[in-house]
C-alpha positions in Angstrom: 0.0 0.0 0.0 3.0 2.3 0.0 3.3 2.4 -3.8 2.7 5.8 -5.2 -0.1 6.1 -7.7 0.5 8.3 -10.8 -2.0 9.9 -13.1 -0.9 7.5 -15.9 -1.9 4.6 -13.7 -5.3 6.0 -12.9 -6.1 7.1 -16.5 -4.0 5.2 -19.0 -5.6 6.8 -22.1 -5.7 10.4 -23.3 -8.1 12.5 -21.2 -10.1 15.3 -22.7 -11.5 18.1 -20.5 -15.3 17.7 -20.0 -16.0 20.9 -21.9 -14.2 19.6 -25.0 -16.0 16.3 -24.7 -19.4 18.1 -24.3 -18.6 20.4 -27.2 -17.7 17.4 -29.4 -21.0 15.7 -28.4 -22.9 18.9 -29.2 -21.1 19.3 -32.5 -22.1 15.8 -33.6 -25.7 16.7 -32.8 -25.7 20.2 -34.2 -24.6 21.7 -37.5 -24.3 25.1 -35.8 -21.1 24.4 -34.0 -18.5 27.0 -34.9 -15.3 25.9 -36.5 -11.8 27.3 -35.8 -9.0 27.0 -33.4 -9.5 27.6 -29.7 -7.6 30.9 -29.9 -9.9 32.1 -32.7 -12.9 31.2 -30.7 -11.5 32.8 -27.6 -10.5 36.0 -29.4 -14.0 36.4 -30.7 -15.4 36.7 -27.2 -12.7 38.9 -25.5 -12.8 42.6 -25.2 -9.4 44.1 -26.1 -8.0 47.6 -25.8 -5.6 49.1 -28.3 -2.5 50.7 -27.1 -4.0 54.1 -27.9 -7.1 53.3 -25.9 -5.1 52.1 -22.9 -3.1 55.3 -22.9 -6.3 57.4 -23.1 -7.9 55.5 -20.2 -4.8 56.1 -18.1 -4.4 59.8 -19.1 -8.0 60.6 -18.4 -8.3 58.6 -15.2 -11.0 56.3 -16.5 -11.3 53.0 -14.6 -13.6 50.3 -15.9 -15.1 48.0 -13.4 -16.5 44.5 -14.0 -20.1 45.5 -14.4 -19.1 48.2 -16.9 -17.1 45.8 -18.9 -20.1 43.4 -19.0 -22.3 46.3 -20.2 -19.7 47.2 -22.9 -19.5 43.5 -24.0 -23.3 43.4 -24.2 -23.3 46.6 -26.3 -20.7 45.1 -28.7 -22.8 42.0 -29.1 -25.8 44.2 -30.0 -23.8 46.2 -32.5 -22.4 43.0 -34.0 -25.9 41.6 -34.4 -26.8 44.6 -36.5 -23.7 44.3 -38.7 -21.8 47.3 -37.3 -18.1 47.7 -38.0 -17.1 50.8 -36.0 -19.4 51.8 -33.2 -19.6 54.7 -30.7 -20.6 53.4 -27.2 -21.9 56.1 -24.9 -21.9 55.1 -21.2 -22.7 57.5 -18.4 -19.8 60.0 -18.5 -17.6 58.3 -21.1 -17.5 57.4 -24.8 -15.7 54.5 -26.4 -15.0 53.9 -30.1 -15.0 50.2 -30.7 -13.9 48.1 -33.7 -16.8 45.6 -33.6 -15.4 42.7 -35.7 -12.1 42.7 -33.6 -13.9 43.4 -30.3 -11.2 46.2 -29.8 -11.7 49.5 -28.0 -9.9 52.0 -30.3 -10.1 55.1 -28.1 -11.8 56.3 -24.9 -13.0 59.7 -23.8 -14.3 61.2 -20.6 -16.9 64.0 -20.3 -14.4 66.8 -20.8 -12.9 65.2 -23.9 -16.4 64.6 -25.5 -17.4 68.3 -25.3 -17.5 70.0 -28.7 -16.2 66.8 -30.4 -17.3 65.3 -33.7 -17.2 61.5 -34.0 -16.3 60.3 -37.4 -15.7 57.0 -39.1 -18.5 55.2 -37.1 -21.5 53.4 -38.5 -23.5 53.0 -35.3 -23.9 54.2 -31.8 -25.0 52.2 -28.7 -26.2 54.2 -25.6 -25.9 52.4 -22.3 -27.9 54.0 -19.5 
């Protein structure tokens, strides 16, 4: 009874995570399963910030909290559903310009920066209250 047990002894075959097994099962039963690598699927869902946007957030003292990020993500999903490419997201006292296909915040502005400003190169606007 003093023999150590290793993982290979317990599970001699290749083990797949439960999520992958469930996804494979669902893929066999559904033709709607997206194809692509894990990284491509992950990149589709993540909100990214360009270097420019990160600098603007820092310069303007804008901090995004978890619930705000969830609201932004929801706004991006709505814009994507309508076929938007570049969207202005207005939220409380800030504005974000987002590249919708890449899920990337291009720039961010606070209330002061928004005053007397013209937003160009956008095809949609989402207002979060």
